MARTITOR-826134 format. One record per residue (C-alpha): residue number from 1; residue in three letters; chain; y, x, z. Coordinates in Angstrom, 1 decimal. Each point is the difference from the previous one (the first is absolute). Layout:
residues N
   k   r c      y      x      z
 NUM ala A      Y      X      Z
...
This chain:
residues 292
   k   r c      y      x      z
   1 met A  -18.9   -2.5   32.2
   2 val A    1.7   -3.4   -0.5
   3 phe A    3.3    1.3    1.2
   4 pro A    0.7    2.5   -2.9
   5 lys A   -0.8   -2.7   -2.5
   6 ser A    2.4   -2.4    1.7
   7 leu A    2.7    2.7    0.2
   8 lys A   -0.5    0.8   -3.7
   9 ser A    0.3   -3.7   -0.8
  10 phe A    3.2   -0.2    2.0
  11 val A    1.5    3.0   -1.8
  12 his A   -0.9   -1.5   -3.4
  13 his A    1.7   -3.3    1.0
  14 ala A    3.1    1.9    1.3
  15 gln A    0.2    2.1   -3.2
  16 tyr A   -0.3   -3.1   -2.3
  17 phe A    2.3   -2.4    2.0
  18 pro A    3.4    1.4   -1.3
  19 leu A   -1.1   -0.4   -3.6
  20 trp A   -1.6   -3.4    0.6
  21 leu A    3.3   -1.1    1.6
  22 ala A    2.0    1.3   -2.9
  23 leu A   -2.2   -1.6   -2.6
  24 thr A   -0.2   -3.4    1.7
  25 ala A    3.5   -0.5    1.6
  26 ser A    1.6   -0.9   -3.4
  27 arg A   -2.8   -1.7   -1.9
  28 trp A    2.4   -2.8   -1.0
  29 arg A    2.1    2.4   -2.0
  30 ser A   -0.5    0.9   -3.7
  31 phe A   -2.3    2.8   -1.0
  32 asp A    2.8    2.4   -0.9
  33 ala A    1.9   -0.8    3.2
  34 arg A   -3.0    0.7    2.1
  35 ser A   -0.7    3.2   -1.9
  36 gln A    3.6    1.1    0.5
  37 gly A   -0.2   -0.9    3.7
  38 leu A   -3.0    2.3    0.7
  39 gly A    1.7    2.7   -2.1
  40 thr A    3.1   -0.2    2.1
  41 thr A   -2.1    0.2    3.2
  42 leu A   -1.8    3.2   -1.1
  43 gly A    3.2    1.5   -1.2
  44 val A    1.3   -0.4    3.5
  45 val A   -3.2    1.5    1.4
  46 met A    0.6    3.0   -2.1
  47 arg A    3.5    0.4    1.3
  48 ile A   -0.7   -0.4    3.7
  49 phe A   -3.7    1.1    0.5
  50 pro A    0.1    3.8    0.6
  51 pro A   -3.7    0.9   -1.0
  52 ala A    0.3   -1.7   -3.4
  53 arg A    3.5    1.5   -0.6
  54 arg A   -1.2    3.5    1.0
  55 arg A   -3.1   -0.2   -2.3
  56 phe A    2.2   -1.3   -2.9
  57 asp A    2.5    2.8    0.5
  58 arg A   -2.7    2.6    0.0
  59 glu A   -1.4   -1.1   -3.3
  60 ile A    3.3   -0.7   -1.8
  61 arg A    1.4    3.4    1.0
  62 arg A   -3.0    1.6   -1.6
  63 val A    0.9   -1.5   -3.4
  64 phe A    3.8   -0.3    0.4
  65 pro A    0.9    2.9    2.3
  66 asp A    3.7   -0.3   -0.7
  67 met A    0.3   -3.8    0.7
  68 lys A    2.7   -0.8    2.6
  69 pro A   -1.1   -1.7    3.2
  70 gly A    1.9   -3.1   -0.7
  71 leu A   -1.6   -0.4   -3.4
  72 arg A   -3.4    0.7    1.5
  73 ala A    0.5   -2.8    2.6
  74 lys A    1.1   -2.4   -2.7
  75 leu A   -2.9    0.9   -2.2
  76 gly A   -2.4   -0.5    2.9
  77 glu A    1.3   -3.4    0.8
  78 glu A   -0.2   -1.0   -3.7
  79 met A   -3.6    1.2   -0.1
  80 gly A   -0.7   -2.2    3.0
  81 arg A    1.5   -3.0   -1.8
  82 gln A   -2.0    0.7   -3.1
  83 met A   -3.3    0.4    1.9
  84 gly A    0.7   -3.1    2.1
  85 arg A    0.2   -2.0   -3.2
  86 thr A   -3.1    1.6   -1.4
  87 leu A   -1.9   -0.7    3.2
  88 phe A    1.1   -3.7    0.0
  89 glu A   -1.0   -0.4   -3.7
  90 ile A   -3.4    1.6    0.5
  91 tyr A   -0.7   -2.2    3.0
  92 his A    0.9   -3.0   -2.2
  93 asp A   -1.6    1.3   -3.1
  94 thr A   -1.2   -3.5   -1.0
  95 glu A    3.6   -1.1   -0.3
  96 leu A    1.1    3.2   -1.7
  97 gln A   -2.6   -0.4   -2.7
  98 thr A    1.4   -3.4   -1.0
  99 gln A    3.6    1.3   -0.5
 100 his A   -0.4    0.9   -3.6
 101 his A    3.7    0.1   -0.7
 102 lys A    0.4    3.1    2.2
 103 phe A   -2.1    2.3   -2.2
 104 arg A    1.5    2.0   -2.9
 105 ile A   -3.1    1.7   -1.6
 106 ser A    0.2    2.9   -2.4
 107 gly A   -1.6    3.2   -1.1
 108 pro A   -2.9    1.0   -2.2
 109 gly A   -2.5    0.1    2.9
 110 ile A   -0.4   -3.7    0.1
 111 glu A   -1.1   -0.1   -3.6
 112 ala A   -2.4    2.9    0.7
 113 leu A   -1.6   -2.1    2.8
 114 lys A   -0.4   -2.9   -2.4
 115 glu A   -1.5    2.2   -2.7
 116 ala A   -2.5    1.4    2.5
 117 asn A   -0.9   -3.5    1.1
 118 val A   -0.7   -1.1   -3.6
 119 ala A   -2.3    3.1   -0.3
 120 gly A   -1.9   -1.1    3.1
 121 lys A    1.5    2.7    2.1
 122 gly A    2.0   -0.1    3.2
 123 gly A    2.9    2.2    1.1
 124 ile A    1.6    1.8    2.9
 125 val A    3.6   -0.8    0.9
 126 val A    1.6    2.6    2.3
 127 ser A    3.2   -0.5    2.0
 128 gly A    1.5    0.8    3.4
 129 his A    1.7   -1.6    3.0
 130 phe A    3.0   -0.5   -2.1
 131 gly A    2.0   -3.2   -0.8
 132 gln A   -2.4   -2.9    0.1
 133 trp A   -3.4    1.3   -1.0
 134 glu A   -1.6   -3.5    0.1
 135 ala A    2.4   -1.0   -2.8
 136 ile A   -2.2    2.2   -2.2
 137 arg A   -3.1   -2.1    0.6
 138 ala A    2.0   -3.2   -0.4
 139 ala A    1.2    1.3   -3.4
 140 ile A   -3.6    0.8   -1.0
 141 lys A   -0.9   -3.6    0.8
 142 leu A    2.8   -1.3   -2.1
 143 his A   -1.6    1.7   -2.9
 144 gly A   -3.3   -1.8    0.5
 145 leu A   -1.8    2.9    1.8
 146 glu A   -0.8    0.7    3.6
 147 ser A    0.1    3.2    2.1
 148 gly A   -1.8    0.7    3.2
 149 ala A    1.4    2.4    2.5
 150 ile A   -0.9    2.8    2.4
 151 tyr A    1.4   -0.3    3.5
 152 arg A   -0.3    1.7    3.3
 153 pro A   -1.1   -2.5    2.7
 154 asn A    2.4   -0.4    3.0
 155 lys A   -1.4    0.7    3.4
 156 asn A    1.9   -3.0    1.4
 157 arg A   -2.2   -3.0   -0.7
 158 his A    2.9   -2.4   -0.3
 159 tyr A    1.8    2.1   -2.6
 160 glu A   -3.4    0.6   -1.7
 161 arg A   -0.9   -3.7   -0.3
 162 arg A    3.4   -1.0   -1.3
 163 ile A    0.6    2.7   -2.5
 164 phe A   -3.6   -0.1   -1.4
 165 thr A    0.3   -3.7   -0.6
 166 ala A    3.4    0.4   -1.5
 167 ile A   -0.7    2.7   -2.5
 168 gln A   -3.1   -1.8   -1.3
 169 ala A    2.5   -2.3   -1.7
 170 gly A    1.1    2.9   -2.2
 171 gly A   -3.5    0.5   -1.4
 172 lys A   -3.6    0.9    1.0
 173 pro A   -1.9    1.9    1.1
 174 ile A    1.9    1.5    3.0
 175 leu A   -1.9    3.1    0.9
 176 ala A    0.4    2.0    3.2
 177 thr A    0.1    3.8   -0.1
 178 gly A   -3.3    1.7    0.9
 179 gln A   -3.5    0.3   -1.4
 180 val A   -0.8   -3.7   -0.2
 181 gly A    3.3   -0.7   -1.8
 182 thr A   -0.5    2.9   -2.4
 183 arg A   -3.4   -1.3   -1.1
 184 ala A    1.4   -3.4   -0.6
 185 leu A    2.9    1.5   -1.9
 186 val A   -2.4    1.9   -2.3
 187 arg A   -1.9   -3.3   -0.7
 188 his A    3.3   -1.8   -0.7
 189 leu A    1.2    2.6   -2.5
 190 arg A   -3.4    0.2   -1.7
 191 gln A    0.1   -3.8   -0.5
 192 gly A    3.4    0.3   -1.8
 193 gly A    2.2   -0.7    3.0
 194 ile A    3.6    1.2    0.7
 195 ile A    0.9    1.6    3.3
 196 ser A    3.4    0.9    1.5
 197 ile A    0.3    3.0    2.2
 198 leu A    3.0    1.4    2.0
 199 leu A   -0.2    3.8   -0.3
 200 asp A    2.9    1.2    2.2
 201 glu A   -1.7    0.2    3.4
 202 lys A   -1.1    3.3    1.4
 203 tyr A   -3.7    0.7   -0.8
 204 ser A   -1.4    2.6    2.3
 205 glu A   -2.7    1.0   -2.4
 206 gly A    2.3    0.0   -2.9
 207 val A    1.6    2.7   -2.1
 208 arg A    3.5    1.4    0.5
 209 ile A    2.1   -1.4   -2.9
 210 pro A    3.8   -0.1   -0.1
 211 phe A    1.6   -3.3    1.0
 212 leu A    3.8   -0.3    0.2
 213 gly A    0.2    3.8   -0.3
 214 his A   -2.5    0.8    2.8
 215 asp A   -3.7    0.5    0.1
 216 ala A   -1.8   -3.1    1.3
 217 leu A   -3.8   -0.6    0.6
 218 thr A   -0.9   -2.4   -2.7
 219 ser A   -3.1   -1.9   -0.9
 220 leu A   -1.5    0.7   -3.5
 221 ser A   -2.2   -3.1    0.1
 222 ala A    1.9   -2.1   -2.4
 223 ala A    0.1    2.6   -2.7
 224 gln A   -3.7    1.0    0.7
 225 met A   -1.1   -3.6   -0.5
 226 ala A    2.2   -0.5   -3.1
 227 leu A   -1.7    3.0   -1.6
 228 lys A   -3.5   -0.8    1.1
 229 tyr A    0.1   -3.6   -1.2
 230 asp A    2.3    0.5   -3.0
 231 leu A    2.7   -2.3    1.4
 232 pro A    3.8    0.1   -0.4
 233 met A    1.9    1.2    3.0
 234 ile A    3.3   -1.8   -0.1
 235 pro A    3.0    0.7    2.3
 236 ala A    1.9   -3.2    0.9
 237 phe A    3.0   -0.8    2.2
 238 gly A    1.5   -3.2    1.3
 239 ile A    3.7    1.0    0.3
 240 arg A    2.3   -2.4    1.9
 241 ile A    3.0   -1.2   -2.0
 242 glu A    2.7   -2.8    0.3
 243 asp A    0.6    0.7    3.8
 244 gly A   -3.7    0.2    0.6
 245 asn A   -0.8   -3.5   -1.1
 246 ala A   -1.8    1.0   -3.3
 247 phe A   -2.2    2.8   -1.2
 248 asn A    0.0    2.2   -3.0
 249 val A   -3.7    0.6   -0.4
 250 ile A   -0.5    3.0   -2.2
 251 phe A   -3.5    1.0   -1.3
 252 glu A    0.3    3.6   -1.4
 253 ala A   -2.2    1.4   -2.7
 254 pro A   -3.5    1.0    1.2
 255 val A   -0.1    3.6    1.3
 256 pro A   -1.6    2.2   -2.7
 257 pro A   -3.7    0.7    0.9
 258 thr A   -0.1    3.7    0.8
 259 asp A   -1.3    1.1    3.4
 260 pro A    0.4   -1.6    3.5
 261 val A    2.7    2.4    1.3
 262 thr A    2.2   -0.2   -3.1
 263 met A   -0.3   -3.8   -0.1
 264 thr A    0.8   -0.4    3.6
 265 his A    2.9    2.5   -0.3
 266 ala A    1.4   -2.2   -2.8
 267 phe A   -0.2   -3.1    2.2
 268 asn A    1.7    1.8    2.9
 269 asp A    2.8    1.1   -2.4
 270 ser A    0.4   -3.6   -1.2
 271 leu A    0.2   -1.5    3.5
 272 ser A    2.4    2.8    1.1
 273 ser A    2.4   -0.8   -2.8
 274 arg A    0.0   -3.7    1.0
 275 ile A    0.7    0.9    3.6
 276 met A    2.8    2.4   -0.9
 277 ala A    1.6   -2.9   -1.9
 278 asn A   -0.4   -2.5    2.8
 279 pro A   -0.8    1.9    3.2
 280 glu A    0.6   -3.1    2.2
 281 gln A   -3.0   -1.7   -1.6
 282 trp A   -2.6    2.6    1.2
 283 tyr A   -1.6   -0.2    3.4
 284 trp A    1.0    3.3    1.5
 285 leu A   -2.0   -0.4    3.2
 286 leu A   -3.4    0.8   -1.6
 287 lys A   -0.1    3.6    1.4
 288 arg A   -0.7    1.1   -3.5
 289 trp A    0.3    3.7    0.6
 290 asp A   -1.6    0.4    3.4
 291 asn A   -2.3    2.9    0.5
 292 val A    0.5    1.4   -3.5
């Protein structure tokens, strides 16, 4: 039985090695130069790696059926560059958090978070795999608050160890999906904490709600918790600007408290509009509409 464990360890090392090499080969360069370097690398991967290109084409055709092949290829490569930069910044979240000059913060939602905090309440910040989502928690910190986050653990122990350590710099607690994480999340919210959740992944037990014009299985958990604990549910987005070196962090007004489906629908509409304006900044490889 030792052999399967050894094989699994070998596979994990092999999977992680290319990223480790990309992250360490240019440590002497500036933060932005290293970020751009990994972005360029993943842009090339999107251009030459058939499985990634096919998956991207399938999803982009769903939303933009009339887009010409050349433009699709260009958009896929640009998405790769954007996600490469995002990945680098997340893995170096401690450095990202210190670069205050990069964040342009606006919108009524940040004031709503502050008001809730003064009243002894927490808040639920909802976003997606769009732009630099860790810029949102950095912006919250710049306003004297702190947001934990929900994340899905990576099966590869090397990725898991590094990313968990990195995202803790953005705020605590970092809670894994699942029952244990859910119980800790409830305690955190009841104690007046803020949590950030990415709501654009497929949720098999979710409800079919339109997203980018097509029904997608979507979790209602954020809206359900906002209603149950009387908390603001605030859509927020970290949009890349200035050639990707800065972020326009927008905290929209809290979603009106109605019912979970209506509130989640409103968030989906908000994220959809952001993606339509900057389609290269959304991670199209999420398999968002599978099995719907």
